[in-house]
N, C-alpha and C positions, 0 to 999 in steps of 0.2 A: 504494500500500500504506500502510495506517495504521501508526502506531508501536505495535508490540506491547509488552505489559507484560513486564518481566523475569520469569523463571520463578518466583522466590520470591513476588513480588507476585501473579502469576497463581494460585498455589496458595492463598495467603491469601484472595484474592477468591472463588475457587471454593468453598472450605470455608465461608466466611462466608455465601455465597448459600444453601448447604444449610441452615445453622442459622437464617437469617432467614426461610425459607419457612414460612408459617403455614397454607397449604392444601396438600392432597395433590398437585395437579397442579404447583404451583410446586416442591415438594420433589422430585418425580420428574424434572422438567426440570433442576433444579440438580444433582441427583445424576448424571444422565446426562451433563451438560456437564462434570463433574469427573472421573468415573471411566470408564475404558475398559470395554467389555463383558466383556473377559476379564481384568480386574484381579486380581492376586494380593494377597490381604489376609492379613496376619498380625496378629491382635489379641491382645494379652496372651499372646504366645508360642504361639498356637493358629492354625492355618490355618483361615480361614473363607471361604465363598463370597461373591461379590459380593452375592447376594440376602440371605444371612445378615447381612452387615454393614449393608446397607440397612435390614433389619427392625430390627436392634438400634438404629440411629439413630432410626428411626421411633418405636420404643417409648419412647425417652428424650425425644423431642420432643413428641409429640402427646397430647392437644390442647394446642396452644401459643398463648399470647397474644403474647408478646414474646421477643426474644433479644438478648443482648449477647455479642459475641465479641471477645476480646482476644488479640493475638499479641505477647507481649513481645519476641520476637526470632525471626527465621528466617534461615537461611543457605543458600546454594546453591553447588553445584559444577556449573558450566555445561559443556555439551558444546561441541565445536568447531563453528564456523559451517557445516561440511559438512552438518549435519543440517537445513539449510533456514533461512529467514529468521526463524523463530520460535525463541526461546531455549528449549532443553530441558535436562534434567539432573536432578540429585538435589537435593532440598530437605529440610532438616531443621529442625525447629522445635518449638514448644510453644504451645498455646493453651488458653484457658479459655472455655467457653461457658456462660452463665447463661440457662437456659430456664425462663421463667415459664409454668406450666401452668394451664389453666382453660378453660372454655367461652368462646367469643367473646362479648364483652359482659357476661360474668358475673364473679363474684369469683374471683380466682386461688386455687388450693388448695395448690399446692406450687411450690418452686423446685428444679429439677434443675441441679446444677453439674457439668459434664463437664470434667475436666482431662485433657489429652492431650498426649503427646509423640509426634512422628511423623517418619518418613522417607518421602518421596514421590518415586518415580521418575516423571518426566514425559517423555513422548515424543509425537511427532506421530503421530496415529492415522489410518492410511490408510483405515480402514473408515468413518470419519466423513465423510459427504458432505452439504454444505449443500443445503437445499431452500427456495427455488429456488437453482440453481447460481450461485455468485458466486466471484470470484477472491480477494477480500480476506476470508479466513476463517481463524479460529484453530481448528485441529483438535487442539490439545494435549489430552491426557488423562493422568490418573495411571494408570500401568500396573502399579505395585507400591506398596502402601501398608502400611508396618509401623508399628504403633502400640502404645503402652502407655497405657491410659486407666482412669479410674475415675469413677464417678458418686456424688455425694453428694445425698441427697434431704432437703430442708428443708420440712416441712409448715407451712402457715400456720394 
């Protein structure tokens, strides 16, 4: 078994992968690797579906040339080891994603700055099955995601 990342690091890496994705297939893969299929999302005090949240992120991101994501600080409340070899639990934090929009190879036309505070409940997702089957697999996914965010748009 490999050394699994601590849960706070796992959340930061998973969210960063979503924002670093510059093509649709990479975005879809990163989103699915982060969020469970039945994730409960509360965004700015409104319950939204997984698909609604995914579309909102997509609309903020694309077409995207580059991204910079910074996590000034995240903290976790870990579950007991009884939940398996992978650390799960609740992670709270804050990040800022700067997303430069523009057509690939073209001149950028705006910068979207997404500022987000979050609480992510991370669990091992039994519905996730590796293909092909392997034993050393990280099936952690965010099962509940509560966020407060805002987007600032800076045109060039």
